[in-house]
C-alpha positions as CSV (number, residue, x, y, z in Angstrom):
1,M,-22.3,-12.4,16.1
2,T,-20.1,-12.2,13.0
3,R,-20.9,-9.5,10.5
4,P,-21.3,-10.6,6.9
5,R,-18.4,-9.7,4.6
6,P,-19.0,-6.5,2.8
7,P,-19.3,-6.7,-1.0
8,A,-16.2,-6.2,-3.1
9,G,-17.6,-3.0,-4.5
10,L,-18.0,-1.5,-1.0
11,I,-14.4,-2.5,-0.1
12,R,-13.0,-0.9,-3.3
13,Q,-15.1,2.3,-2.7
14,T,-13.9,2.5,1.0
15,I,-10.3,2.2,-0.2
16,L,-10.7,5.0,-2.7
17,D,-12.6,7.2,-0.2
18,Q,-10.0,6.8,2.4
19,I,-7.2,7.6,0.0
20,A,-9.0,10.7,-1.2
21,A,-9.5,11.8,2.4
22,S,-5.9,11.2,3.3
23,R,-4.0,14.2,4.5
24,D,-1.2,15.4,2.3
25,G,-1.4,12.3,0.1
26,R,-0.2,10.1,2.9
27,P,-0.7,6.3,2.3
28,V,-3.6,4.7,4.1
29,S,-3.3,1.5,6.2
30,P,-5.4,-1.4,5.0
31,A,-6.1,-2.0,8.7
32,D,-7.8,1.4,8.8
33,V,-9.9,0.4,5.8
34,A,-10.9,-2.8,7.6
35,R,-11.8,-1.0,10.8
36,S,-13.9,1.5,8.9
37,L,-15.9,-1.4,7.4
38,A,-16.0,-3.7,10.5
39,G,-15.7,-1.5,13.5
40,S,-13.3,-1.8,16.3
41,D,-13.7,-5.6,16.9
42,E,-10.3,-6.9,16.1
43,K,-11.5,-10.4,15.1
44,A,-14.0,-8.8,12.7
45,W,-11.7,-6.4,11.0
46,R,-8.8,-8.9,10.7
47,L,-11.1,-11.2,8.7
48,L,-11.4,-8.4,6.2
49,M,-7.6,-8.1,5.6
50,P,-7.4,-10.8,2.8
51,P,-10.4,-9.4,0.8
52,I,-9.0,-5.8,1.2
53,R,-5.7,-7.0,-0.2
54,T,-7.4,-8.6,-3.1
55,E,-9.4,-5.4,-3.9
56,A,-6.3,-3.3,-3.4
57,V,-4.4,-5.4,-6.0
58,R,-7.3,-5.0,-8.4
59,L,-7.4,-1.2,-8.0
60,A,-3.6,-1.0,-8.4
61,R,-3.5,-3.1,-11.5
62,A,-6.2,-0.8,-12.9
63,G,-4.1,2.2,-12.1
64,Q,-6.5,3.7,-9.6
65,I,-4.2,3.4,-6.6
66,V,-0.6,2.4,-5.8
67,I,0.5,-0.1,-3.3
68,V,3.3,1.2,-1.1
69,R,5.9,-0.9,0.7
70,K,8.7,0.6,2.7
71,G,7.9,4.1,1.3
72,R,8.2,3.0,-2.4
73,K,5.7,2.0,-5.0
74,A,5.4,-1.8,-5.1
75,D,4.5,-4.2,-7.9
76,P,0.9,-5.2,-7.2
77,R,1.5,-8.6,-8.7
78,D,4.5,-9.3,-6.4
79,F,4.8,-7.8,-2.9
80,K,5.0,-9.3,0.5
81,G,4.6,-8.1,4.1
82,L,3.3,-4.8,5.4
83,Y,1.9,-2.4,2.8
84,S,-0.2,0.7,2.5
85,L,-2.4,2.3,-0.1
86,A,-2.0,5.6,-1.9
87,A,-3.2,7.7,-4.8
88,P,-1.7,7.0,-8.2
89,D,0.4,10.2,-8.1
90,F,2.1,9.1,-4.8
91,V,5.7,10.2,-4.7
92,G,7.7,8.0,-2.3
93,K,11.3,7.4,-1.6
94,P,13.5,7.3,-4.6
95,D,14.8,3.9,-5.6
96,A,17.9,2.8,-3.7
97,A,21.2,3.4,-5.5
98,P,23.0,0.3,-6.5
99,A,25.7,-0.8,-4.0
100,D,28.4,-0.4,-6.6
101,D,27.6,3.3,-6.9
102,L,27.9,3.8,-3.2
103,A,31.4,2.2,-2.9
104,D,33.3,5.0,-4.6
105,P,31.3,8.0,-5.8
106,F,34.2,9.3,-7.9
107,G,34.9,6.0,-9.7
108,D,38.6,5.7,-8.8
109,D,38.9,2.7,-6.6
110,D,42.6,2.5,-7.1
111,A,43.4,6.1,-6.3
112,G,45.7,5.0,-3.6
């Protein structure tokens, strides 16, 4: 028997509760949120992944959480692939340095 989909408010609250309970401010997996709502039945919790993403985007756009992708804050309006959820004060990896800056740290390419 398939469980009914939890209301959006319960999904949002579960996301917020799991982020608040996260150790050391570590990001939370949306799959963990889904499992806490649906139990361990993979089919049931996988069905919750799209509504969890929708509610995560809403929370991120409201400034209540951040969406994390590859250890960095992601734009909630434009991200793809695997992601996690964190508190608004999440400090991730610094932005990557532009490739030009990595080529010659002293700026003298023709020092030869």
